[in-house]
All heavy atoms as an XYZ file, in Angstrom:
988
protein
N      74.944    -34.627     42.511
C      75.736    -35.682     43.087
C      74.719    -36.727     43.783
O      73.736    -36.281     44.293
C      76.789    -35.222     44.043
N      75.188    -37.923     43.839
C      74.363    -38.954     44.504
C      75.291    -39.712     45.425
O      76.430    -39.941     45.119
C      73.669    -39.857     43.623
O      74.582    -40.554     42.762
N      74.756    -40.108     46.612
C      75.587    -40.875     47.542
C      75.303    -42.318     47.342
O      74.113    -42.795     47.208
C      75.217    -40.472     49.021
C      75.941    -41.368     49.969
C      75.485    -39.006     49.219
N      76.392    -43.091     47.169
C      76.260    -44.515     46.871
C      76.916    -45.270     48.051
O      77.938    -44.921     48.495
C      77.046    -44.888     45.572
C      77.008    -46.319     45.354
C      76.411    -44.168     44.401
N      76.244    -46.329     48.533
C      76.752    -47.146     49.630
C      77.331    -48.421     49.060
O      76.621    -49.058     48.224
C      75.705    -47.423     50.649
O      75.151    -46.235     51.143
C      76.239    -48.313     51.795
N      78.571    -48.711     49.338
C      79.240    -49.917     48.785
C      79.746    -50.699     50.012
O      80.384    -50.175     50.932
C      80.429    -49.552     47.825
C      81.050    -50.824     47.395
C      79.910    -48.748     46.709
N      79.426    -52.014     49.982
C      79.950    -52.794     51.065
C      79.337    -52.657     52.387
O      79.920    -52.833     53.438
N      78.078    -52.218     52.414
C      77.346    -52.129     53.659
C      77.344    -50.713     54.278
O      76.310    -50.168     54.480
N      78.502    -50.218     54.563
C      78.523    -48.909     55.222
C      79.473    -47.856     54.623
O      79.502    -46.721     55.121
C      78.938    -49.136     56.748
C      80.314    -49.742     56.882
O      80.898    -50.189     55.850
O      80.779    -49.767     58.011
N      80.227    -48.188     53.601
C      81.062    -47.196     53.007
C      80.275    -46.380     51.997
O      79.644    -46.945     51.098
C      82.227    -47.877     52.270
C      83.110    -48.720     53.255
C      84.192    -49.498     52.481
O      85.001    -48.825     51.839
O      84.115    -50.729     52.577
N      80.267    -45.078     52.138
C      79.505    -44.186     51.257
C      80.484    -43.319     50.420
O      81.475    -42.841     50.892
C      78.612    -43.329     52.012
C      77.528    -44.062     52.774
C      76.444    -43.181     53.361
O      76.671    -42.025     53.553
N      75.314    -43.726     53.583
N      80.108    -43.174     49.161
C      80.841    -42.343     48.251
C      79.933    -41.420     47.497
O      78.788    -41.726     47.138
C      81.498    -43.280     47.132
C      82.478    -44.241     47.786
C      82.056    -45.480     48.255
C      83.821    -43.879     47.952
C      82.954    -46.364     48.852
C      84.709    -44.774     48.535
C      84.263    -46.009     48.991
O      85.111    -46.875     49.570
N      80.439    -40.157     47.290
C      79.698    -39.090     46.609
C      80.054    -39.245     45.128
O      81.150    -38.969     44.705
C      80.165    -37.808     47.121
C      79.022    -36.865     47.510
O      77.947    -37.313     47.393
O      79.303    -35.769     47.932
N      79.083    -39.656     44.317
C      79.290    -39.745     42.859
C      78.634    -38.544     42.124
O      77.530    -38.200     42.391
C      78.676    -41.044     42.339
C      79.224    -42.350     42.737
C      78.508    -43.474     42.042
C      80.715    -42.413     42.473
N      79.453    -37.971     41.280
C      79.023    -36.877     40.475
C      78.162    -37.462     39.335
O      78.359    -38.628     38.978
C      80.104    -36.025     39.898
C      80.928    -35.373     41.050
C      80.142    -34.504     41.950
O      79.338    -33.695     41.476
N      80.296    -34.644     43.232
N      77.258    -36.736     38.700
C      76.443    -37.322     37.662
C      77.180    -37.959     36.483
O      76.677    -38.955     35.930
C      75.650    -36.061     37.148
C      75.561    -35.097     38.248
C      76.911    -35.370     39.008
N      78.361    -37.450     36.159
C      79.138    -38.020     35.041
C      79.965    -39.205     35.454
O      80.547    -39.910     34.588
C      80.090    -36.946     34.428
C      81.154    -36.529     35.403
N      80.886    -35.683     36.382
C      82.456    -36.912     35.534
C      82.055    -35.463     37.088
N      82.978    -36.210     36.600
N      79.985    -39.573     36.652
C      80.870    -40.652     37.158
C      80.125    -41.981     37.160
O      79.024    -42.126     37.504
C      81.302    -40.403     38.627
C      82.251    -39.230     38.652
C      82.609    -38.894     40.103
O      82.143    -39.493     41.084
O      83.465    -37.955     40.231
N      80.892    -43.013     36.706
C      80.352    -44.374     36.586
C      80.741    -45.136     37.839
O      81.736    -44.828     38.502
C      81.023    -45.110     35.389
O      80.723    -46.398     35.455
N      79.906    -46.065     38.224
C      80.155    -46.889     39.405
C      81.123    -48.014     39.110
O      81.589    -48.664     40.023
C      78.844    -47.517     39.943
C      78.072    -46.492     40.713
S      77.038    -47.175     41.992
C      77.918    -48.462     42.732
N      81.407    -48.319     37.811
C      82.258    -49.495     37.522
C      83.635    -49.435     38.117
O      84.105    -50.414     38.647
C      82.269    -49.749     36.013
C      83.059    -48.697     35.223
C      83.097    -49.046     33.791
O      82.724    -50.199     33.336
O      83.516    -48.166     32.989
N      84.256    -48.289     38.114
C      85.612    -48.144     38.721
C      85.498    -48.296     40.255
O      86.341    -49.003     40.901
C      86.228    -46.856     38.361
C      87.575    -46.585     39.107
C      86.489    -46.747     36.865
N      84.527    -47.703     40.871
C      84.344    -47.881     42.318
C      84.118    -49.321     42.657
O      84.679    -49.809     43.617
C      83.143    -46.941     42.769
C      82.751    -47.075     44.262
C      83.924    -46.733     45.138
C      81.612    -46.173     44.527
N      83.176    -49.979     42.006
C      82.936    -51.416     42.198
C      84.205    -52.219     42.078
O      84.470    -53.108     42.887
C      81.819    -51.928     41.341
C      80.498    -51.482     41.774
C      79.453    -52.173     40.954
N      78.106    -51.789     41.412
C      77.051    -51.634     40.625
N      77.157    -51.873     39.391
N      75.928    -51.175     41.165
N      84.930    -51.933     40.995
C      86.181    -52.734     40.781
C      87.187    -52.486     41.882
O      87.771    -53.474     42.431
C      86.793    -52.335     39.411
C      88.085    -52.928     39.095
C      88.343    -54.272     38.706
C      89.343    -52.322     39.113
N      89.637    -54.436     38.491
C      90.307    -53.295     38.742
C      89.787    -51.057     39.461
C      91.673    -52.983     38.612
C      91.095    -50.767     39.339
C      92.085    -51.740     38.966
N      87.367    -51.226     42.327
C      88.331    -50.928     43.356
C      87.866    -51.537     44.713
O      88.671    -52.011     45.477
C      88.517    -49.427     43.546
C      89.412    -48.783     42.555
C      89.266    -47.228     42.582
C      90.859    -49.169     42.697
N      86.515    -51.534     44.963
C      86.054    -52.079     46.143
C      86.017    -53.603     46.174
O      86.486    -54.237     47.111
C      84.625    -51.481     46.415
C      84.099    -51.957     47.702
N      83.391    -53.159     47.874
C      84.056    -51.426     48.959
C      83.069    -53.307     49.148
N      83.434    -52.276     49.807
N      85.388    -54.232     45.103
C      85.151    -55.626     45.122
C      86.380    -56.495     44.810
O      86.629    -57.569     45.290
C      84.011    -56.006     44.209
C      82.741    -55.397     44.691
O      82.603    -54.881     45.822
O      81.786    -55.298     43.839
N      87.185    -55.974     43.817
C      88.290    -56.767     43.246
C      89.589    -56.399     43.903
O      90.307    -57.261     44.371
C      88.346    -56.565     41.750
O      87.109    -56.980     41.130
C      89.455    -57.460     41.153
N      89.887    -55.069     43.818
C      91.213    -54.643     44.343
C      91.213    -54.501     45.880
O      92.229    -54.710     46.518
C      91.617    -53.325     43.697
C      93.031    -52.892     44.133
C      91.524    -53.364     42.239
N      90.043    -54.245     46.458
C      89.875    -54.041     47.888
C      90.632    -52.775     48.384
O      91.026    -52.722     49.531
C      90.332    -55.301     48.671
C      89.658    -56.590     48.307
C      88.437    -56.723     49.073
N      87.914    -58.108     48.871
C      86.673    -58.391     48.673
N      85.783    -57.359     48.563
N      86.231    -59.610     48.444
N      90.685    -51.834     47.458
C      91.315    -50.500     47.870
C      90.405    -49.356     47.298
O      90.849    -48.536     46.607
C      92.641    -50.433     47.202
C      93.727    -51.398     47.802
C      94.976    -51.376     46.945
C      94.039    -51.054     49.240
N      89.240    -49.225     47.837
C      88.330    -48.158     47.330
C      88.782    -46.770     47.640
O      88.331    -45.772     47.160
C      86.918    -48.476     47.909
C      87.282    -49.303     49.157
C      88.539    -50.068     48.830
N      89.715    -46.697     48.583
C      90.222    -45.390     49.063
C      90.794    -44.626     47.882
O      90.892    -43.387     47.911
C      91.237    -45.578     50.226
C      92.525    -46.352     49.731
C      91.627    -44.297     50.821
N      91.219    -45.314     46.866
C      91.856    -44.634     45.715
C      90.826    -44.224     44.585
O      91.245    -43.657     43.580
C      92.963    -45.485     45.094
C      94.092    -45.739     45.986
C      94.321    -47.010     46.471
C      94.863    -44.725     46.465
C      95.430    -47.196     47.354
C      95.856    -44.876     47.389
C      96.190    -46.155     47.795
O      97.221    -46.337     48.649
N      89.533    -44.438     44.854
C      88.543    -44.073     43.811
C      88.625    -42.663     43.388
O      88.739    -42.356     42.205
C      87.161    -44.406     44.397
C      86.038    -43.886     43.484
C      85.810    -44.523     42.243
C      85.278    -42.778     43.880
C      84.831    -44.036     41.437
C      84.281    -42.310     42.991
C      84.094    -42.927     41.815
O      83.126    -42.510     40.991
N      88.665    -41.689     44.352
C      88.762    -40.312     43.996
C      89.985    -39.953     43.148
O      89.821    -39.150     42.195
C      88.672    -39.469     45.285
C      88.332    -38.033     45.066
C      87.108    -37.669     44.429
N      85.856    -38.236     44.699
C      84.847    -38.295     43.794
N      84.920    -37.836     42.624
N      83.739    -38.938     44.086
N      91.117    -40.547     43.445
C      92.354    -40.296     42.624
C      92.162    -40.734     41.216
O      92.562    -40.012     40.261
C      93.532    -41.047     43.252
C      94.133    -40.416     44.508
C      95.236    -41.287     45.082
C      94.627    -38.970     44.332
N      91.605    -41.941     40.972
C      91.377    -42.419     39.627
C      90.442    -41.440     38.916
O      90.736    -41.093     37.734
C      90.721    -43.791     39.660
C      91.749    -44.901     39.792
C      92.182    -45.381     41.024
C      92.319    -45.526     38.638
C      93.169    -46.352     41.144
C      93.217    -46.497     38.755
C      93.700    -46.874     39.986
N      89.301    -41.049     39.502
C      88.338    -40.128     38.827
C      88.974    -38.817     38.541
O      88.849    -38.239     37.457
C      87.124    -39.966     39.753
C      86.450    -41.334     39.911
C      86.194    -38.916     39.139
C      86.020    -42.029     38.585
N      89.699    -38.209     39.494
C      90.354    -36.913     39.306
C      91.392    -36.872     38.228
O      91.656    -35.831     37.648
C      90.987    -36.447     40.659
C      89.944    -36.027     41.661
C      90.550    -35.785     43.069
O      91.836    -35.908     43.214
O      89.775    -35.445     44.013
N      91.925    -38.029     37.904
C      92.927    -38.170     36.870
C      92.405    -38.706     35.534
O      93.180    -39.088     34.662
C      94.164    -38.910     37.379
C      94.924    -38.160     38.368
N      94.628    -38.164     39.724
C      95.944    -37.320     38.246
C      95.490    -37.358     40.323
N      96.269    -36.833     39.480
N      91.062    -38.719     35.439
C      90.418    -39.123     34.146
C      90.224    -40.580     33.946
O      89.755    -40.957     32.878
N      90.444    -41.440     34.923
C      90.184    -42.820     34.795
C      88.816    -43.165     35.274
O      88.594    -43.720     36.340
C      91.296    -43.609     35.573
C      92.629    -43.408     34.998
C      93.514    -42.515     35.641
C      93.066    -44.074     33.896
C      94.780    -42.320     35.150
C      94.326    -43.837     33.371
C      95.216    -43.000     33.966
N      87.790    -42.781     34.513
C      86.398    -42.886     34.903
C      85.715    -44.162     34.479
O      84.556    -44.364     34.769
C      85.626    -41.654     34.377
C      86.134    -40.381     35.049
C      85.356    -39.167     34.529
O      84.507    -39.284     33.630
O      85.651    -38.081     35.032
N      86.424    -44.994     33.608
C      85.904    -46.266     33.156
C      86.943    -47.325     33.344
O      88.154    -47.062     33.357
C      85.424    -46.203     31.722
O      86.587    -46.062     30.865
C      84.413    -45.094     31.443
N      86.513    -48.587     33.321
C      87.444    -49.733     33.396
C      88.280    -49.776     32.109
O      89.434    -50.245     32.154
C      86.767    -50.994     33.720
C      86.235    -51.195     35.163
C      85.557    -52.526     35.301
C      87.386    -50.987     36.141
N      87.705    -49.379     31.033
C      88.449    -49.297     29.766
C      89.663    -48.330     29.911
O      90.843    -48.692     29.480
C      87.575    -48.924     28.601
C      88.268    -48.903     27.285
C      87.379    -48.501     26.088
O      86.238    -48.283     26.309
O      87.878    -48.495     25.020
N      89.525    -47.243     30.530
C      90.581    -46.310     30.709
C      91.551    -46.838     31.734
O      92.786    -46.709     31.618
C      90.052    -44.909     31.150
C      89.229    -44.170     30.142
C      88.573    -43.000     30.656
C      90.146    -43.775     28.911
N      91.069    -47.408     32.780
C      91.918    -48.043     33.882
C      92.736    -49.119     33.241
O      93.999    -49.182     33.541
C      91.083    -48.547     35.033
C      91.943    -49.376     35.990
C      90.444    -47.375     35.732
N      92.174    -49.890     32.384
C      92.949    -51.053     31.785
C      94.158    -50.606     30.958
O      95.026    -51.444     30.658
C      91.978    -51.974     30.981
O      91.565    -51.295     29.847
N      94.180    -49.345     30.545
C      95.296    -48.854     29.833
C      96.512    -48.530     30.685
O      97.610    -48.328     30.110
C      94.880    -47.601     29.041
N      96.369    -48.547     31.927
C      97.537    -48.307     32.873
C      98.405    -49.542     32.817
O      97.908    -50.665     33.070
C      97.013    -48.021     34.271
C      96.266    -46.763     34.345
C      98.254    -47.930     35.267
C      95.550    -46.500     35.673
N      99.671    -49.371     32.531
C     100.612    -50.488     32.448
C     101.810    -50.353     33.300
O     102.549    -51.359     33.541
C     101.062    -50.774     30.994
O     101.702    -49.602     30.525
C      99.883    -51.108     30.112
N     102.103    -49.184     33.759
C     103.405    -48.941     34.508
C     103.108    -48.450     35.984
O     102.165    -47.656     36.166
C     104.153    -47.842     33.762
C     104.515    -48.071     32.335
C     105.472    -49.300     32.230
O     106.397    -49.385     32.970
N     105.176    -50.144     31.283
N     103.989    -48.902     36.809
C     103.920    -48.500     38.183
C     104.039    -46.992     38.323
O     103.328    -46.360     39.128
C     105.153    -49.138     38.896
C     105.185    -48.776     40.387
O     104.435    -49.413     41.142
O     105.956    -47.914     40.716
N     104.826    -46.302     37.392
C     104.999    -44.900     37.453
C     103.697    -44.172     37.154
O     103.491    -43.020     37.726
C     106.056    -44.416     36.509
O     105.633    -44.812     35.165
N     102.799    -44.686     36.415
C     101.506    -44.044     36.126
C     100.648    -43.977     37.434
O      99.979    -42.985     37.618
C     100.752    -44.856     35.071
C     101.387    -44.779     33.686
C     100.713    -45.759     32.706
O     101.077    -46.911     32.655
O      99.825    -45.234     31.978
N     100.740    -45.002     38.255
C      99.985    -44.996     39.482
C     100.647    -44.036     40.452
O      99.946    -43.332     41.239
C      99.921    -46.352     40.105
C      99.116    -47.372     39.222
C      99.228    -48.859     39.838
C      97.683    -46.988     39.116
N     101.998    -43.933     40.474
C     102.662    -42.938     41.283
C     102.284    -41.535     40.890
O     102.007    -40.685     41.802
C     104.191    -43.077     41.156
O     104.547    -44.465     41.516
C     104.949    -42.177     42.084
N     102.151    -41.275     39.566
C     101.786    -39.945     39.112
C     100.398    -39.462     39.558
O     100.142    -38.298     39.809
C     101.794    -39.922     37.614
C     103.251    -39.912     37.021
C     103.273    -39.997     35.500
O     102.248    -39.655     34.851
O     104.263    -40.503     34.944
N      99.451    -40.463     39.692
C      98.163    -40.036     40.165
C      98.042    -39.949     41.711
O      97.017    -39.546     42.212
C      97.041    -40.977     39.565
C      97.007    -42.363     40.134
C      97.087    -40.927     38.019
C      95.726    -43.151     39.727
N      99.093    -40.325     42.369
C      99.108    -40.112     43.809
C      99.061    -41.360     44.678
O      98.848    -41.255     45.885
N      99.295    -42.584     44.090
C      99.231    -43.715     44.874
C     100.687    -44.029     45.335
O     101.534    -44.466     44.509
C      98.658    -44.918     44.091
C      97.242    -44.617     43.679
C      98.704    -46.234     44.907
C      96.582    -45.548     42.784
N     100.966    -43.742     46.578
C     102.382    -43.748     47.062
C     102.791    -45.182     47.553
O     104.025    -45.476     47.444
C     102.529    -42.780     48.244
C     102.336    -41.329     47.756
O     102.621    -41.037     46.631
O     101.767    -40.549     48.545
N     101.910    -45.966     48.037
C     102.267    -47.285     48.522
C     102.584    -48.229     47.401
O     101.842    -48.500     46.517
C     101.106    -47.886     49.319
O     101.288    -49.267     49.608
N     103.875    -48.705     47.482
C     104.358    -49.674     46.441
C     103.492    -50.973     46.445
O     103.164    -51.547     45.450
C     105.814    -49.985     46.558
C     106.285    -50.738     45.319
C     106.143    -50.707     47.803
C     107.771    -50.817     45.138
N     103.113    -51.383     47.687
C     102.304    -52.587     47.800
C     100.922    -52.386     47.175
O     100.452    -53.256     46.431
C     102.104    -52.901     49.279
C     101.256    -54.122     49.537
C     101.242    -54.450     51.059
N     100.323    -55.596     51.291
C      99.008    -55.443     51.499
N      98.492    -54.286     51.570
N      98.289    -56.490     51.746
N     100.353    -51.247     47.362
C      99.067    -50.953     46.714
C      99.176    -50.813     45.258
O      98.308    -51.278     44.498
C      98.441    -49.688     47.293
C      97.973    -49.852     48.736
N      97.418    -48.841     49.432
C      98.032    -50.986     49.559
C      97.111    -49.312     50.685
N      97.494    -50.545     50.735
N     100.248    -50.242     44.704
C     100.471    -50.077     43.299
C     100.606    -51.458     42.685
O     100.049    -51.819     41.632
C     101.730    -49.279     42.949
C     101.530    -47.719     43.286
C     102.602    -46.865     42.730
N     103.976    -47.327     42.913
C     104.724    -46.901     43.946
N     104.251    -46.020     44.792
N     105.978    -47.315     44.066
N     101.305    -52.379     43.320
C     101.465    -53.726     42.856
C     100.163    -54.433     42.822
O      99.832    -55.203     41.861
C     102.482    -54.493     43.707
C     103.890    -54.087     43.420
C     104.918    -54.800     44.311
N     106.275    -54.413     43.966
C     107.311    -54.633     44.765
N     107.148    -55.347     45.897
N     108.553    -54.215     44.438
N      99.350    -54.327     43.856
C      98.016    -54.928     43.823
C      97.141    -54.419     42.741
O      96.416    -55.171     42.045
C      97.323    -54.680     45.230
C      97.891    -55.464     46.421
C      97.256    -54.903     47.690
C      97.617    -56.912     46.305
N      97.162    -53.113     42.545
C      96.353    -52.501     41.496
C      96.809    -52.957     40.095
O      96.028    -53.372     39.260
C      96.379    -50.968     41.639
C      95.635    -50.518     42.898
C      95.712    -50.318     40.341
C      95.832    -49.111     43.274
N      98.094    -52.950     39.875
C      98.614    -53.474     38.552
C      98.299    -54.892     38.377
O      97.970    -55.311     37.203
C     100.132    -53.171     38.465
C     100.632    -51.807     38.266
C     102.107    -51.665     38.383
C     100.124    -51.257     36.895
N      98.327    -55.735     39.325
C      97.988    -57.156     39.231
C      96.507    -57.259     38.846
O      96.103    -58.081     37.972
C      98.222    -57.912     40.487
N      95.651    -56.486     39.478
C      94.212    -56.467     39.150
C      93.973    -55.966     37.764
O      93.042    -56.458     37.052
C      93.484    -55.637     40.175
N      94.725    -54.960     37.332
C      94.623    -54.478     35.907
C      94.995    -55.608     34.962
O      94.324    -55.778     33.928
C      95.468    -53.149     35.636
C      94.801    -52.071     36.453
C      95.496    -52.853     34.227
C      95.641    -50.791     36.505
N      96.102    -56.286     35.228
C      96.498    -57.373     34.387
C      95.428    -58.456     34.271
O      95.091    -59.013     33.216
C      97.829    -57.987     34.772
C      99.046    -57.105     34.389
C     100.349    -57.840     34.645
N     100.599    -58.178     36.058
C     101.101    -57.340     36.953
N     101.533    -56.138     36.564
N     101.295    -57.733     38.232
N      94.783    -58.781     35.418
C      93.745    -59.770     35.444
C      92.495    -59.255     34.659
O      91.915    -60.005     33.955
C      93.344    -60.051     36.880
N      92.262    -57.985     34.752
C      91.117    -57.371     34.035
C      91.399    -57.479     32.533
O      90.505    -57.891     31.763
C      91.038    -55.877     34.504
C      89.880    -55.038     33.785
C      88.570    -55.535     34.331
C      90.070    -53.590     34.254
N      92.585    -57.183     32.073
C      92.902    -57.278     30.684
C      92.924    -58.688     30.170
O      92.523    -58.909     29.121
C      94.270    -56.613     30.368
C      94.210    -55.075     30.481
O      93.170    -54.475     30.265
N      95.293    -54.471     30.914
N      93.377    -59.573     31.081
C      93.389    -60.993     30.685
C      91.993    -61.576     30.512
O      91.652    -62.234     29.565
C      94.177    -61.812     31.745
O      94.157    -63.194     31.488
N      91.148    -61.218     31.380
C      89.749    -61.609     31.400
C      89.063    -61.061     30.105
O      88.327    -61.731     29.429
C      88.933    -61.124     32.569
O      89.443    -61.691     33.699
N      89.311    -59.802     29.770
C      88.691    -59.163     28.587
C      89.201    -59.861     27.238
O      88.453    -60.199     26.427
C      89.018    -57.690     28.508
N      90.500    -60.148     27.257
C      91.079    -60.823     26.075
C      90.517    -62.225     25.975
O      90.169    -62.727     24.825
C      92.610    -60.873     26.159
N      90.326    -62.967     27.031
C      89.788    -64.305     27.001
C      88.340    -64.313     26.568
O      87.932    -65.114     25.740
C      89.957    -64.899     28.406
C      89.535    -66.395     28.455
C      89.822    -66.974     29.825
O      89.869    -66.303     30.814
N      90.010    -68.254     29.883
N      87.545    -63.331     27.042
C      86.225    -63.232     26.646
C      86.088    -62.947     25.093
O      85.218    -63.549     24.463
C      85.530    -62.015     27.423
C      84.077    -61.775     26.995
C      83.118    -62.587     27.423
C      83.807    -60.760     26.087
C      81.763    -62.330     27.022
C      82.512    -60.528     25.676
C      81.481    -61.346     26.132
N      86.868    -62.005     24.634
C      86.866    -61.762     23.193
C      87.192    -62.949     22.388
O      86.608    -63.198     21.318
C      87.773    -60.545     22.855
C      87.331    -59.229     23.461
S      85.640    -58.756     22.920
C      85.877    -58.440     21.174
N      88.271    -63.657     22.808
C      88.650    -64.870     22.043
C      87.539    -65.940     22.019
O      87.252    -66.545     21.040
C      89.924    -65.484     22.702
C      90.465    -66.627     21.937
C      91.775    -67.125     22.599
C      92.231    -68.350     21.759
N      93.429    -68.915     22.414
N      86.881    -66.144     23.171
C      85.776    -67.080     23.292
C      84.605    -66.674     22.407
O      83.909    -67.555     21.908
C      85.317    -67.238     24.707
C      86.320    -67.981     25.632
C      85.875    -67.979     27.043
O      84.929    -67.227     27.410
N      86.509    -68.812     27.832
N      84.406    -65.414     22.223
C      83.248    -64.915     21.480
C      83.483    -64.443     20.063
O      82.598    -64.010     19.422
C      82.571    -63.840     22.331
C      81.981    -64.337     23.603
O      81.020    -65.153     23.518
N      82.540    -64.019     24.703
N      84.718    -64.597     19.566
C      85.019    -64.016     18.269
C      84.268    -64.777     17.117
O      84.011    -64.207     16.111
C      86.515    -64.045     17.989
C      87.190    -65.369     17.931
C      88.670    -65.214     17.872
O      89.223    -64.158     18.079
O      89.335    -66.280     17.567
N      83.900    -66.040     17.332
C      83.163    -66.706     16.284
C      81.670    -66.936     16.626
O      80.928    -67.591     15.904
C      83.767    -68.147     16.089
C      85.172    -68.036     15.457
O      85.440    -67.170     14.598
N      86.082    -68.870     15.947
N      81.216    -66.234     17.609
C      79.807    -66.336     18.093
C      79.029    -65.250     17.420
O      79.229    -64.079     17.695
C      79.777    -66.219     19.605
C      78.359    -66.467     20.117
O      77.424    -66.636     19.311
O      78.201    -66.437     21.356
N      78.065    -65.593     16.502
C      77.294    -64.666     15.759
C      75.817    -64.569     16.268
O      74.935    -64.090     15.587
C      77.285    -64.928     14.290
C      78.671    -64.673     13.726
O      79.367    -63.823     14.091
N      79.048    -65.499     12.734
N      75.562    -65.208     17.467
C      74.169    -65.214     17.911
C      73.792    -63.856     18.453
O      74.629    -62.965     18.680
C      74.105    -66.283     19.050
O      74.924    -65.956     20.130
N      72.491    -63.698     18.665
C      72.006    -62.378     19.037
C      72.408    -62.055     20.524
O      72.612    -62.924     21.334
C      70.418    -62.397     19.017
N      72.460    -60.762     20.796
C      72.713    -60.330     22.144
C      71.423    -59.794     22.734
O      70.697    -58.981     22.064
C      73.793    -59.152     22.184
C      73.908    -58.594     23.565
C      75.116    -59.663     21.681
N      70.986    -60.189     23.874
C      69.844    -59.752     24.512
C      70.238    -58.919     25.754
O      70.957    -59.512     26.564
C      68.919    -60.872     24.945
O      68.509    -61.542     23.757
N      69.796    -57.713     25.907
C      70.056    -56.896     27.062
C      68.733    -56.806     27.839
O      67.813    -56.294     27.359
C      70.610    -55.510     26.756
C      70.811    -54.685     28.004
C      71.890    -55.671     25.970
N      68.685    -57.392     29.046
C      67.480    -57.402     29.777
C      67.679    -56.702     31.161
O      68.341    -57.212     32.012
C      67.060    -58.905     30.049
C      66.973    -59.653     28.744
C      65.706    -58.942     30.788
C      66.951    -61.141     28.883
N      67.120    -55.550     31.257
C      67.254    -54.792     32.604
C      66.545    -55.583     33.647
O      65.467    -56.124     33.465
C      66.571    -53.481     32.328
C      66.362    -53.361     30.854
C      66.353    -54.763     30.314
N      67.187    -55.658     34.789
C      66.602    -56.396     35.930
C      65.848    -55.310     36.788
O      66.436    -54.304     37.106
C      67.669    -57.085     36.747
C      68.239    -58.298     35.948
C      69.316    -58.939     36.762
N      68.860    -59.229     38.132
C      69.529    -59.823     39.036
N      70.730    -60.278     38.739
N      69.040    -60.061     40.262
N      64.651    -55.613     37.185
C      63.859    -54.653     38.007
C      64.456    -54.501     39.396
O      64.333    -53.486     40.013
C      62.472    -55.137     38.008
C      61.690    -54.921     36.724
C      60.279    -55.317     36.851
C      59.583    -55.214     35.590
N      58.166    -55.585     35.602
N      65.150    -55.474     39.902
C      65.637    -55.519     41.319
C      67.009    -55.018     41.411
O      67.604    -55.077     42.460
C      65.459    -56.897     41.952
C      66.311    -57.908     41.141
O      66.676    -57.666     39.988
O      66.681    -58.905     41.863
N      67.635    -54.458     40.300
C      69.029    -54.132     40.363
C      69.370    -52.983     39.416
O      68.588    -52.757     38.456
C      69.835    -55.393     40.026
O      71.177    -55.107     39.904
N      70.473    -52.400     39.565
C      70.972    -51.380     38.594
C      71.770    -52.110     37.521
O      72.263    -51.422     36.635
C      71.824    -50.349     39.310
C      71.091    -49.453     40.272
O      69.926    -49.388     40.143
N      71.809    -48.769     41.101
N      71.985    -53.389     37.693
C      72.776    -54.140     36.750
C      72.035    -54.577     35.593
O      70.830    -54.792     35.679
C      73.476    -55.319     37.478
C      74.305    -55.040     38.685
C      74.843    -56.298     39.250
C      75.475    -54.112     38.264
N      72.669    -54.763     34.499
C      72.049    -55.329     33.241
C      72.665    -56.658     32.933
O      73.873    -56.859     32.998
C      72.263    -54.355     32.019
O      71.767    -53.112     32.405
C      71.735    -54.898     30.778
N      71.875    -57.659     32.583
C      72.287    -58.964     32.242
C      72.419    -59.015     30.743
O      71.542    -58.699     30.038
C      71.301    -59.978     32.739
C      71.758    -61.412     32.340
C      71.067    -59.966     34.218
N      73.598    -59.466     30.331
C      73.878    -59.581     28.869
C      74.017    -61.004     28.510
O      74.780    -61.777     29.129
C      75.109    -58.827     28.389
C      74.945    -57.264     28.777
C      75.376    -59.011     26.945
C      76.250    -56.509     28.509
N      73.235    -61.497     27.536
C      73.207    -62.876     27.171
C      73.511    -62.952     25.707
O      73.053    -62.134     24.906
C      71.916    -63.549     27.469
C      71.579    -63.518     28.955
C      70.138    -64.014     29.215
O      69.406    -64.217     28.264
O      69.773    -64.092     30.439
N      74.199    -63.988     25.217
C      74.360    -64.271     23.795
C      75.644    -63.702     23.240
O      76.577    -63.429     23.946
N      75.730    -63.509     21.962
C      76.943    -63.106     21.208
C      77.065    -61.592     21.070
O      76.492    -60.860     21.775
N      77.736    -61.190     20.017
C      78.090    -59.724     19.962
C      77.728    -59.150     18.599
O      77.845    -57.933     18.451
C      79.550    -59.564     20.179
C      80.483    -60.225     19.171
C      81.845    -60.046     19.623
N      82.823    -60.864     18.855
C      83.282    -60.585     17.683
N      83.067    -59.355     17.149
N      84.102    -61.368     17.008
N      77.199    -59.867     17.617
C      76.979    -59.293     16.284
C      75.613    -58.651     16.127
O      75.431    -57.724     15.414
C      77.177    -60.334     15.225
C      78.610    -60.680     14.975
O      79.464    -59.946     15.509
O      78.882    -61.647     14.300
N      74.592    -59.099     16.871
C      73.247    -58.511     16.770
C      72.945    -58.001     18.198
O      73.374    -58.570     19.206
C      72.254    -59.502     16.370
C      72.442    -60.000     14.914
C      71.440    -61.026     14.598
O      70.702    -61.537     15.411
N      71.366    -61.348     13.266
N      72.177    -56.954     18.283
C      71.829    -56.295     19.534
C      70.338    -56.184     19.613
O      69.760    -55.447     18.781
C      72.581    -54.973     19.619
C      72.335    -54.258     20.901
C      73.055    -54.517     22.012
C      71.302    -53.279     21.010
C      72.814    -53.842     23.215
C      71.105    -52.623     22.166
C      71.870    -52.907     23.290
O      71.649    -52.219     24.440
N      69.733    -56.843     20.531
C      68.270    -56.728     20.706
C      68.036    -56.229     22.187
O      68.450    -56.874     23.059
C      67.575    -58.025     20.500
C      67.726    -58.558     19.088
O      67.680    -57.788     18.127
N      68.022    -59.848     18.949
N      67.337    -55.149     22.284
C      67.056    -54.666     23.645
C      65.642    -54.995     23.930
O      64.727    -54.607     23.185
C      67.305    -53.169     23.713
C      67.137    -52.608     25.020
C      67.699    -51.214     25.111
O      68.094    -50.658     24.153
O      67.581    -50.605     26.213
N      65.438    -55.582     25.069
C      64.051    -55.909     25.505
C      63.725    -55.095     26.741
O      64.372    -55.145     27.774
C      63.957    -57.393     25.898
C      64.339    -58.309     24.752
N      63.465    -58.542     23.715
C      65.464    -58.981     24.407
C      64.030    -59.337     22.850
N      65.215    -59.605     23.274
N      62.718    -54.235     26.648
C      62.273    -53.410     27.791
C      60.912    -53.949     28.249
O      60.098    -54.317     27.472
C      62.132    -51.998     27.353
C      63.448    -51.377     26.857
S      64.788    -51.293     28.093
C      64.142    -50.080     29.183
N      60.723    -53.933     29.572
C      59.379    -54.298     30.080
C      59.111    -53.473     31.272
O      59.891    -52.792     31.777
C      59.307    -55.812     30.399
C      60.400    -56.356     31.244
C      60.230    -56.419     32.653
C      61.577    -56.755     30.760
C      61.183    -56.912     33.475
C      62.592    -57.296     31.609
C      62.352    -57.336     32.913
O      63.353    -57.845     33.730
């Protein structure tokens, strides 16, 4: 396990198989990182899996009792799905190369270009 600090002082214990994308989304977008462990424990380890949640009852089943929080999470999921659909629509006719360039100063990867070709540049 590794300890990850998000937002300055909030620390989370991540297991080796866990991705940070759900934690970042809950922290930065939804502003409810307290539910991170519930999402992971119920198999929602990626944003792709989270984006499949469509019903309030699904959030209740995983243990999110606050109706206000369930509404906020569902709104954020709808925005996530809308953004993904918009991105795909904008890029469906783009056949340019994709370049993946790891940044030395970050754990993040910058993706530039289209989606049909994939060129990875390591330095």
